[in-house]
C-alpha positions in Angstrom: 45.1 -33.7 -41.6 41.7 -32.4 -42.4 40.1 -34.4 -39.6 42.7 -33.2 -37.1 42.1 -29.6 -38.2 38.4 -30.1 -38.0 38.7 -31.6 -34.4 40.9 -28.6 -33.3 38.4 -26.2 -34.8 35.5 -28.0 -33.0 37.5 -28.1 -29.8 38.3 -24.4 -30.1 34.6 -23.6 -30.8 33.6 -25.7 -27.8 36.0 -23.9 -25.5 34.8 -20.6 -26.9 31.2 -21.5 -26.2 32.0 -22.7 -22.7 33.6 -19.4 -21.9 30.6 -17.5 -23.3 28.2 -19.7 -21.4 30.1 -19.3 -18.1 30.3 -15.6 -18.6 26.6 -15.3 -19.5 25.6 -17.4 -16.4 27.8 -15.2 -14.2 26.3 -12.0 -15.8 22.8 -13.4 -15.3 23.5 -14.0 -11.6 24.8 -10.5 -11.2 21.7 -9.0 -13.0 19.4 -11.1 -10.7 21.3 -9.7 -7.6 20.9 -6.2 -9.0 17.2 -6.8 -9.5 16.8 -8.0 -5.9 18.6 -4.9 -4.6 16.5 -2.5 -6.8 13.3 -4.3 -5.7 14.3 -4.0 -2.0 14.9 -0.3 -2.5 11.6 0.2 -4.4 9.6 -1.5 -1.6 11.5 0.3 1.2 11.0 3.7 -0.3 7.4 3.0 -1.2 7.9 3.5 -4.9 5.7 0.4 -5.3 3.2 -1.2 -3.0 4.0 -4.2 -0.8 1.6 -6.4 -2.8 3.4 -5.5 -6.1 6.8 -6.0 -4.3 5.7 -9.5 -3.2 4.6 -10.3 -6.8 7.9 -9.1 -8.2 9.9 -10.9 -5.5 8.2 -14.1 -6.6 9.2 -13.5 -10.2 12.8 -12.7 -9.1 12.9 -15.9 -7.0 11.6 -17.9 -10.0 14.3 -16.3 -12.2 16.9 -17.3 -9.6 15.7 -20.9 -9.6 15.9 -20.9 -13.4 19.4 -19.5 -13.3 20.4 -22.4 -10.9 18.8 -24.9 -13.2 20.8 -23.5 -16.1 24.0 -23.7 -14.0 23.2 -27.3 -13.0 22.4 -28.1 -16.6 25.7 -26.6 -17.8 27.6 -28.6 -15.2 25.5 -31.7 -16.0 24.3 -31.9 -12.4 20.9 -32.7 -11.0 18.0 -34.1 -13.0 18.4 -35.0 -16.6 19.6 -31.9 -18.6 16.9 -32.3 -21.3 14.1 -32.3 -18.6 15.6 -29.1 -17.1 16.0 -27.4 -20.5 12.4 -28.2 -21.5 11.1 -27.1 -18.1 12.8 -23.7 -18.1 10.3 -22.1 -20.5 7.2 -24.2 -19.6 6.8 -23.3 -16.0 8.9 -25.8 -14.1 9.4 -29.6 -13.7 6.6 -30.0 -11.1 3.0 -30.5 -12.2 0.6 -27.8 -11.3 3.3 -25.1 -11.1 2.4 -22.2 -13.5 4.9 -20.1 -15.2 4.8 -16.6 -13.6 5.9 -15.1 -16.9 2.6 -16.3 -18.4 0.4 -14.5 -15.8 -2.2 -12.4 -17.5 -1.7 -8.7 -17.3 -4.5 -6.4 -16.2 -6.5 -4.6 -18.9 -5.3 -1.2 -17.5 -1.6 -2.0 -18.1 -1.7 -4.3 -21.1 0.4 -3.0 -23.9 1.9 -0.1 -21.9 5.6 0.5 -21.8 7.7 1.5 -18.8 7.2 5.2 -19.3 3.5 4.7 -19.8 3.2 2.7 -16.6 5.2 5.3 -14.7 2.9 8.1 -16.1 -0.2 6.0 -15.2 1.2 5.6 -11.7 1.8 9.3 -11.4 -1.8 10.0 -12.6 -3.2 7.6 -9.9 -1.0 9.3 -7.2 -2.3 12.7 -8.4 -5.9 11.5 -8.2 -5.3 10.1 -4.7 -3.7 13.3 -3.7 -6.7 15.3 -5.0 -9.0 12.9 -3.1 -7.0 13.4 0.1 -7.1 17.2 -0.4 -10.9 17.1 -0.8 -11.1 14.9 2.3 -8.9 17.3 4.3 -11.1 20.2 3.2 -14.2 18.4 4.4 -12.6 17.4 7.7 -11.5 21.1 8.2 -15.0 22.3 7.5 -16.4 19.8 10.0 -13.9 20.8 12.6 -14.8 24.4 12.1 -18.5 23.5 12.4 -17.8 21.5 15.6 -16.0 24.5 17.1 -18.9 26.8 16.2 -21.4 24.4 17.7 -19.2 24.2 20.9 -19.1 28.0 21.1 -22.9 28.2 20.6 -23.4 25.6 23.3 -21.2 27.5 25.7 -23.3 30.7 25.1 -26.5 28.7 25.5 -25.2 27.3 28.8 -24.4 30.8 30.1 -27.9 31.9 29.2 -29.4 28.9 30.9 -27.3 29.5 34.0 -28.5 33.2 34.0 -32.2 32.0 33.6 -31.7 29.5 36.4 -30.4 32.3 38.7 -33.3 34.5 37.7 -35.9 31.8 38.3 -34.3 31.0 41.7 -34.4 34.7 42.7 -38.0 35.1 41.5 -39.0 31.9 43.3 -37.5 33.2 46.5 -39.3 36.6 46.1 -42.5 34.7 45.4 -42.2 32.7 48.5 -41.5 35.8 50.6 -44.5 37.6 49.1 -46.6 34.5 49.7 -45.5 34.5 53.3 -46.2 38.2 53.6 -49.7 37.7 52.0 -50.5 34.9 54.4 -49.4 37.1 57.3 -51.5 40.0 56.1 -54.4 37.7 55.6 -54.0 36.2 59.1 -53.9 39.7 60.6 -56.9 40.8 58.7 -58.9 37.8 59.8 -57.9 38.2 63.4 -58.7 42.0 63.4 -62.1 41.5 62.0 
C-alpha cells in the first residue's frame, strides 16, 4: 500500500509539474511576443535608435530560439534533450556562436538601472538639443550676414552703375571738347 501511495503521489507531482511547465512555456511565449511588439513600437516612434533596435531584436530572436528549444526539450523532440539543456545557457549548440547575454556592456551604462539609463538618455538628448540650438543660432547669424553682404553688394553695384554713367558722359564731353579744340586749332592755323 505504501508503494502504491508513493506512486500516486509521484504521478500527481509529475502531472502538477507538467501543468506548471506547460503554463510557464506558454507564458514565456506570450512575454516574448509582448517584447517584440514593444520593441517594434520603440523603434517606430524613435524612442531608441535603429542600431539599438537591431541589437535588441537579435536578443529577442535568440530568446525565441531558446523558448523553442525548451518546448522541444519538454516534448522530447529534436536533438538530445541533455544537449539542448546544456546549450541553453552556454550560447547555443553550434560552435563559434556566442551568447548574446554575455556581451560586454559599455563603460557608460555598466551598473546603471533602467531609470538611470532613461535619465542618461534624456541628458544626451538635452545635450544634442543644446548643440542643435547653438548650430541654429550660428546658421541664423550667417544668414543675416549673407543678407547684409547681399544688400551691400546691391548698393555697391548701384554706385558702380552711377560711376559708369558719369564716366561715359565725361568721356563723351571730352571727345566733343577734343573735336572742338581740333577745329579751333585747324581754324587758327588756316587763318594765320
